[in-house]
N, C-alpha and C positions, 0 to 999 in steps of 0.2 A: 491572517498574519501578513505583515509587510514584507517579510523575507524568511528564508530558511532558518536563519539563526534564531529568530523569535519563535517560529513554528516548532523547531526541534528541541528547544530548551525550556519551553513553558509547559508545565504539566508532567505528570508521571503516571505511567510510563511514557516515553517519548513518542512523538508522531512517527508513523510509518511512512517511508518514501520509496516509490518505485518509478523507474523510468517509463515514460509513455510517449505516444505519438498522437498529435491532434489528427482526427479523421473527419471526413465529410459525413454528415448524417442528416437525413430528412427532418429529424426532430430538433436540430440545432447542433450545439457543440457536443462532440464526443471524443473520447480518447481510446486508444487501443493499447492494451497491456498484454503482451505475449499473444496477440491474436484474439483476445477477448475484448469486445467493444463495450464501453460504458458510457451511456448518455449522461451528460452533466446538467445540473440544474443551476448553472451560473454562466455569466458572461465573462469572456476573457478578452484581453487586449494587449497588444505589444509583444515584443520579444519573439519567442518561438510559437506564439499562439495562432499560427495560420496552419491550414491543412498541410500535413507532412512534417510540421515542426516538432522537434523533440522537447519535451517538458518533463518536469518532475511532478508526480501526483502524490499529494500528501493527505493522509487521513489518520485521525486519532484511533487508538485501539478500541475505544467504545463505539466507534462508527464502523467497525468491521465485524460482521456477523458470520455465521456459518450455518450450513444445513447438511444433512446426510448426502453423501456424494451420489450423483447420478452418473454411474460409470459410462464414459464415452460421450456424455452429453456435450454438444458443441457450445462454446462460449462460456464455459465455467472456469473459474480460477481454482484449480485443485491444489490442496496442500495436505501434508501429513503432519498430524499432531505430534510434536516432539516432547513438550514439557507442559505441565499444568501446575500452577502455583495457586493454592487456595488461600485467599485473604478475605474471609467472610465479610460481607455477603456476596463478594465477587470472586472471580478467578481470573488470573492472567494465563492465557494460553499462547504458547509459542508454536507456530506452525510453519513448516517449510514448503514453499511453493515447489510443485513438481516440474513445472515448465522450465527447462534450463535456459531458455532465451530471455527470461524476465530478470532484470537487474534491480536488486534491492539495495538501497543506499541508507546510510546512517547520518544523523545530523552532524556528528563529529567529523566524518570524512568530507561532508559537503561544505562545511565552513572552514576547513583547514585545521591547523593546530594539532589536536590530538587524534589524528586520523586512525581509524580502526584498521588494523592489518588483517584483511580477509584471505591472504594468500595461504594460510594454514587450514582454511575451511574448505571442505570439498563438497561438491554437489549441492544437495538440499540445504546443508548447514549454512551455505553462503546466501540463502534466500529466505531467511527467517522473518516472519511478521508477527506482531503481537496483537492479540485480541483481548478485550476486557469484557467478560460475560458474567451473567448471574451464575451462582454455584448450582442453580437448578437446571442449567442449560449447558453443561460441560460435555464436550465430546470425549471419547476414550483416547488414551495415549496410544499412538500408532495408527489410529484411524485416519483414513483419507476422507477429507471433507471438501465441500464446495464453499469457498469464501464469498461473502456478499458485502460489497462496499456500498454504503449509503451515498447515493449520487448527489444528494443535496448537502452533504457534509464534507465534501472533498475540497482541497485547495490545490491550485496549480502554481508552479514556480518556474521561472526561466532557468533552464538547465545550465546556462553559462554564467549568469549573474547572481542567481539565487533570489531574485526579486519576485514578489507575489504578482500573479497575473489576473487574479479574480477581481470582479467588481460587483 
C-alpha cells in the first residue's frame, strides 16, 4: 500500500499496526518489535528505513498466525487470547500482546480524524491484535500463545508521514 490510509481502510478486519525499529541483520533488513527481531523479505528505502529508525510495521490479520506458547522462549511475541468470533469457515481472534513496551496503533489514530481514545484501556487491552484463522485452528480463550508474523507479507510505513517504505 502507498500509505497508512490505504492500508488501514482496505479490507476487513483492518490491518494491524505496531511500532518497530529497523535493526542490522546479517540476513538483510530486519525490525525489532519489543525485543523480538523479525527478518523481512522486502527492500525498504527512505524515511526512517535506516538502522535505528522508527517505523510502523503493518500486517493483515490473515498474515498473523499463532502456535502454542513456549514459556520463556526468547524472541517470541506472546499474547493472551481475549476474544474469539466464529464466522465460518474462519474465526477472528483478538489477542493482547503481553510485552508492555510494544505500541499497537490503529488506522484511525494514525490518519487523524476519528482517533481512537485508548486512555480508558489498561494494560493488555491497549495492545490488541487481530488474527484471522481457520475454525479448525482456534486457540482457547485466555490461552497465552506465540504470535507468528509472515515476514514476506508485512508492510513498513514511515512513522512520521505514513508513507509506505517497501519496494
